[in-house]
C-alpha positions in Angstrom: 0.0 0.0 0.0 1.3 3.5 -0.9 2.3 6.2 1.6 -0.8 8.1 0.5 -3.1 5.1 1.2 -1.4 4.6 4.6 -2.0 8.2 5.5 -5.6 8.0 4.4 -6.1 4.9 6.5 -4.8 6.7 9.6 -7.1 9.7 8.9 -10.1 7.4 8.5 -9.3 5.5 11.7 -9.7 8.7 13.7 -12.4 10.4 11.6 -15.3 9.4 13.9 -13.5 9.8 17.2 -14.9 12.3 19.6 -11.6 12.8 21.5 -8.5 13.6 19.6 -6.7 16.4 17.8 -5.5 19.8 19.0 -8.8 21.4 18.0 -10.8 19.2 20.5 -8.5 20.0 23.5 -8.1 23.7 22.7 -11.8 24.3 22.2 -12.7 22.3 25.3 -10.3 24.2 27.6 -11.2 27.6 26.1 -15.0 27.0 26.4 -14.9 25.9 30.0 -12.3 28.6 30.8 -14.5 31.4 29.4 -17.5 30.1 31.2 -15.6 30.2 34.5 -14.6 33.8 33.8 -18.2 34.7 33.3 -18.9 33.6 36.9 -16.0 35.6 38.4 -17.2 37.9 41.1 -15.6 41.2 42.1 -13.5 41.2 45.3 -15.7 41.2 48.4 -16.5 39.1 51.4 -17.5 36.1 49.3 -15.3 36.8 46.3 -12.7 34.0 47.0 -15.3 31.3 47.9 -17.3 32.1 44.8 -14.2 32.1 42.6 -13.0 28.8 44.0 -16.4 27.2 43.7 -16.5 28.3 40.0 -13.1 26.8 39.4 -14.3 23.5 41.0 -17.5 23.6 39.0 -15.8 24.2 35.7 -13.0 21.8 36.4 -15.4 19.0 37.1 -17.3 19.9 34.0 -14.1 19.8 31.9 -13.0 16.5 33.3 -16.5 15.0 33.1 -17.2 15.9 29.5 -13.8 14.6 28.5 -14.4 11.3 30.2 -17.9 11.1 28.6 -16.4 11.6 25.1 -13.6 9.2 25.9 -16.0 6.5 27.1 -18.1 6.9 23.9 -15.0 6.4 21.8 -14.1 3.3 23.7 -17.5 1.8 23.2 -17.3 2.7 19.6 -20.4 4.9 19.6 -20.5 6.9 16.4 -24.1 7.8 15.4 -26.4 10.2 17.1 -28.8 7.3 18.0 -26.0 5.6 19.9 -24.8 8.8 21.6 -27.9 10.7 22.6 -29.0 8.5 25.5 -25.6 8.1 27.1 -25.0 11.8 26.7 -28.4 12.6 28.3 -27.7 10.4 31.3 -24.2 11.7 31.5 -25.5 15.3 31.5 -27.8 14.7 34.5 -25.1 12.8 36.5 -22.3 15.2 35.6 -24.4 18.3 36.6 -25.0 16.8 40.0 -21.3 16.1 40.4 -20.3 19.6 39.4 -22.7 21.2 41.9 -21.6 18.7 44.6 -18.0 19.8 44.1 -18.9 23.5 44.2 -20.8 23.0 47.5 -18.0 21.0 48.9 -15.5 23.8 48.3 -17.7 26.3 50.2 -18.6 24.0 53.1 -15.3 22.0 53.6 -12.8 24.6 52.6 -14.4 27.9 53.6 -16.7 26.5 56.3 -19.7 28.5 54.9 -22.8 28.0 57.1 -26.1 26.9 55.4 -28.4 29.8 54.7 -32.0 29.9 53.7 -31.1 31.1 50.2 -29.2 27.9 49.6 -32.6 26.2 49.2 -33.2 27.7 45.8 -29.5 27.9 44.8 -29.2 24.1 44.6 -31.9 23.6 41.9 -30.9 26.8 40.1 -27.2 25.7 39.9 -28.3 22.2 38.9 -30.4 23.5 36.0 -27.5 25.7 35.1 -25.2 22.7 34.9 -27.7 20.7 32.9 -28.0 23.6 30.4 -24.2 24.1 30.1 -23.4 20.4 29.6 -26.4 20.0 27.2 -24.9 22.8 25.1 -21.6 21.0 25.1 -23.2 17.7 24.1 -25.2 19.4 21.3 -22.0 21.0 19.9 -20.1 17.7 20.1 -22.9 15.7 18.5 -23.3 18.3 15.7 -19.5 18.2 15.0 -19.4 14.5 15.1 -22.4 14.2 12.7 -20.7 16.7 10.3 -17.5 14.8 10.4 -19.3 11.5 9.9 -21.2 12.7 6.9 -18.1 14.3 5.4 -16.1 11.1 6.0 -18.8 9.0 4.4 -18.9 11.3 1.4 -15.1 11.2 1.1 -15.2 7.4 1.4 -17.9 7.1 -1.3 -16.0 9.4 -3.7 -12.8 7.5 -3.1 -14.5 4.2 -3.5 -16.0 5.3 -6.8 -12.6 6.4 -8.0 -11.0 3.1 -6.9 -13.8 1.1 -8.5 -13.6 3.0 -11.8 -9.8 2.5 -11.9 -10.2 -1.2 -11.1 -12.8 -1.7 -13.8 -10.7 0.2 -16.3 -7.7 -2.0 -15.6 -9.9 -5.1 -15.8 -11.5 -3.9 -19.0 -8.1 -3.0 -20.5 -6.7 -6.5 -19.6 -9.7 -8.2 -21.3 -9.6 -6.0 -24.4 -5.8 -6.0 -24.9 -4.8 -7.0 -28.4 -3.0 -10.1 -27.3 -6.0 -11.5 -25.6 -8.3 -10.7 -28.5 -5.8 -12.0 -31.0 -5.7 -15.3 -29.2 -9.5 -15.6 -29.1 -9.9 -14.6 -32.8 -7.2 -16.9 -33.9 -8.7 -19.8 -32.0 -12.1 -18.9 -33.4 -10.8 -19.0 -36.9 -9.5 -22.5 -36.4 -12.7 -23.7 -34.6 -15.0 -22.4 -37.4 -13.5 -25.0 -39.7 -13.0 -27.7 -37.2 -16.0 -27.4 -34.7 -18.5 -24.7 -35.5 -20.7 -25.5 -32.5 -17.7 -24.9 -30.2 -16.9 -21.7 -32.1 -20.3 -20.4 -31.4 -19.9 -21.3 -27.8 -16.7 -19.4 -27.6 -18.3 -16.3 -29.2 -21.1 -16.5 -26.7 -18.7 -16.7 -23.7 -16.5 -13.9 -25.0 -19.6 -11.7 -25.4 -20.9 -12.6 -22.0 -17.5 -11.8 -20.4 -17.2 -8.5 -22.1 -20.8 -7.6 -21.2 -20.2 -8.4 -17.6 -17.0 -6.3 -17.6 -18.8 -3.3 -19.0 -21.7 -3.8 -16.5 -19.3 -4.1 -13.5 -18.4 -0.4 -13.4 -22.1 0.5 -12.6 -22.6 -1.6 -9.5 -20.9 -1.7 -6.1 -21.4 -5.4 -5.4 -22.5 -8.6 -7.3 -23.4 -12.0 -6.1 -20.8 -14.7 -6.0 -22.9 -16.7 -8.5 -22.6 -13.9 -11.1 -18.9 -13.5 -10.4 -18.3 -17.3 -10.8 -20.1 -17.3 -14.2 -17.8 -14.6 -15.4 -14.8 -16.5 -14.1 -15.9 -19.7 -15.8 -16.3 -17.8 -19.1 -12.8 -16.4 -18.7 -11.2 -19.7 -17.9 -13.1 -21.4 -20.8 -11.7 -18.9 -23.2 -8.2 -19.3 -21.8 -8.6 -23.1 -22.2 -9.0 -22.6 -25.9 -5.5 -21.2 -25.8 -3.8 -23.4 -23.2 -5.8 -26.6 -23.9 -4.7 -29.4 -21.6 -2.1 -27.1 -19.8 -4.9 -25.3 -18.0 -7.0 -27.5 -15.6 -9.7 -26.1 -13.3 -11.5 -27.2 -10.2 -14.4 -25.6 -8.4 -15.6 -26.5 -4.9 -18.4 -24.1 -4.2 -20.5 -24.0 -1.0 -24.1 -23.6 -2.2 -24.8 -21.3 0.8 -22.2 -18.9 -0.4 -23.7 -18.3 -3.9 -25.8 -15.3 -2.9 -23.0 -13.6 -0.9 -22.1 -10.2 -2.2 -18.6 -9.1 -3.2 -17.0 -6.3 -5.3 -17.3 -7.1 -9.0 -14.3 -8.4 -10.9 -12.6 -9.4 -7.6 -12.6 -13.2 -8.1 -11.9 -12.7 -11.8 -8.8 -10.6 -10.9 -7.5 -13.5 -8.7 -8.2 -16.1 -11.4 -6.4 -13.9 -14.0 -3.4 -13.4 -11.7 -3.2 -17.2 -11.2 -3.2 -17.9 -14.9 -0.9 -15.1 -16.1 1.7 -15.3 -13.3 1.5 -19.0 -12.6 0.1 -21.5 -15.1 1.1 -19.6 -18.2 4.8 -19.6 -17.2 4.9 -23.4 -16.8 5.6 -25.6 -19.8 3.4 -28.4 -18.3 0.8 -25.9 -17.1 -1.1 -26.5 -13.9 -4.4 -26.3 -12.0 -6.4 -23.4 -10.9 -8.8 -24.2 -8.1 -11.6 -22.0 -6.6 -13.0 -22.9 -3.2 -15.7 -20.9 -1.4 -17.4 -21.4 1.9 -19.8 -19.4 4.0 -18.7 -19.8 7.6 -19.4 -17.8 10.8 -20.9 -14.8 9.1 -18.2 -14.5 6.5 -17.5 -15.5 2.9 -14.2 -17.3 2.5 -12.8 -17.5 -1.0 -9.6 -19.5 -1.8 -8.0 -19.4 -5.2 -5.0 -21.7 -5.6 -2.9 -22.1 -8.7 0.3 -24.0 -9.7 3.3 -21.7 -9.6 5.7 -19.8 -7.4 4.9 -16.9 -5.1 7.7 -14.8 -6.5 6.1 -15.0 -10.0 2.6 -14.3 -8.6 3.7 -11.0 -6.9 5.8 -9.8 -9.8 3.8 -7.0 -11.5 0.7 -7.7 -9.3 -0.4 -4.0 -9.4 -0.9 -4.5 -13.2 -3.7 -7.1 -12.5 -5.2 -5.2 -9.6 -4.2 -7.1 -6.4 -3.3 -4.0 -4.6 -6.3 -2.2 -6.0 -8.5 -5.1 -4.8 -7.1 -4.8 -1.3 -7.9 -1.1 -1.3 -11.4 -1.6 -2.4 -12.1 -4.3 0.2 -10.7 -2.0 2.9 -12.8 0.9 1.8 -16.0 -1.1 1.6 -15.6 -3.3 4.7 -12.8 -1.8 6.8 -10.9 -4.3 8.9 -13.7 -6.9 8.5 -12.3 -8.1 5.0 -8.9 -9.1 3.9 -7.0 -10.4 0.9 -3.7 -12.3 1.4 -1.4 -14.0 -1.0 0.9 -16.8 0.2 2.8 -19.9 -0.9 0.9 -23.2 -0.5 3.7 -25.6 -0.6 6.7 -25.6 -3.0 4.7 -25.3 -6.2 1.4 -23.6 -5.5 0.2 -20.1 -4.6 -3.0 -19.4 -2.7 -5.0 -16.2 -2.5 -7.4 -16.0 0.5 -10.3 -13.6 0.6 -12.5 -13.0 3.6 -15.6 -10.8 3.3 -18.4 -10.3 5.9 -21.7 -11.7 4.7 -23.9 -9.0 6.3 -22.3 -6.1 4.4 -23.4 -5.3 0.9 -21.4 -2.2 0.2 -20.5 1.1 1.8 -20.9 1.4 5.5 -23.8 3.6 6.6 
């Protein structure tokens, strides 16, 4: 992954955090500090007790709101529906704590006696605390929602760009002159030898190109649709490689309706053929195994070859691009790894959550 992608990943990781960044700390300190100044009383008999009470009140508010935001981050609460109830409860509890600290300063530190006026000060200060903390919560919720929407829009735009780039690369690889030359050359021979098979090859080539053109207009496709495109691609390549290309499919029926980014499996199959089987005089086998297990779709594409050959020039066939698309669509819930499977095989493993069908909400 490039330095730009790594930086983007770090930015997205903290995009929905309530706590973090210089702006959060500076604004929090300034807001509570200014409110404390508003409660400053001119020098007089009760000037110092009032000032110290205001410091205790604002200090407790500053610490309490910070802990409330930190706890929300730890619980991974991001949306307003998740935050509004904890913030409402936190506001009531924090206001009581703020006023308890303010009263403790006057009673324990300055030994102020209880007066009749304290009877209405207590609810008045409590309401004041509720209003102040409520304003803080409203500001934080608004800022979080704005950041959430902005991040979602950025992710959507970036995903669209990545998807378009990926589809362009896939389309270019399918329409390159070498691929078309081989197909047309094989067709020319088949027309004289086996016209029925020649018609079948034309149908499969048309279906593959139609699928490739359609893929840039959707975010996800079913595994069943993707497998049909992969089978068409491998059938066309078999015309060229004949007995050198052997295929095996072990598909879990429960995984057929799972959703995945278009051209993802086709990219892995193409990588296995180009960088594995095509380089071996005796050819080899390409196997596709899928399984729906514990809420996730597991895809395993294994081909005969060496890992060093499979990773050489991989950006040209979209492996890095495929990883980026999976990360943007599913975050850390999806993965794509490439590893050696013994001395003469390479295995690509893909894991995608079954419950996600595209961009996170």
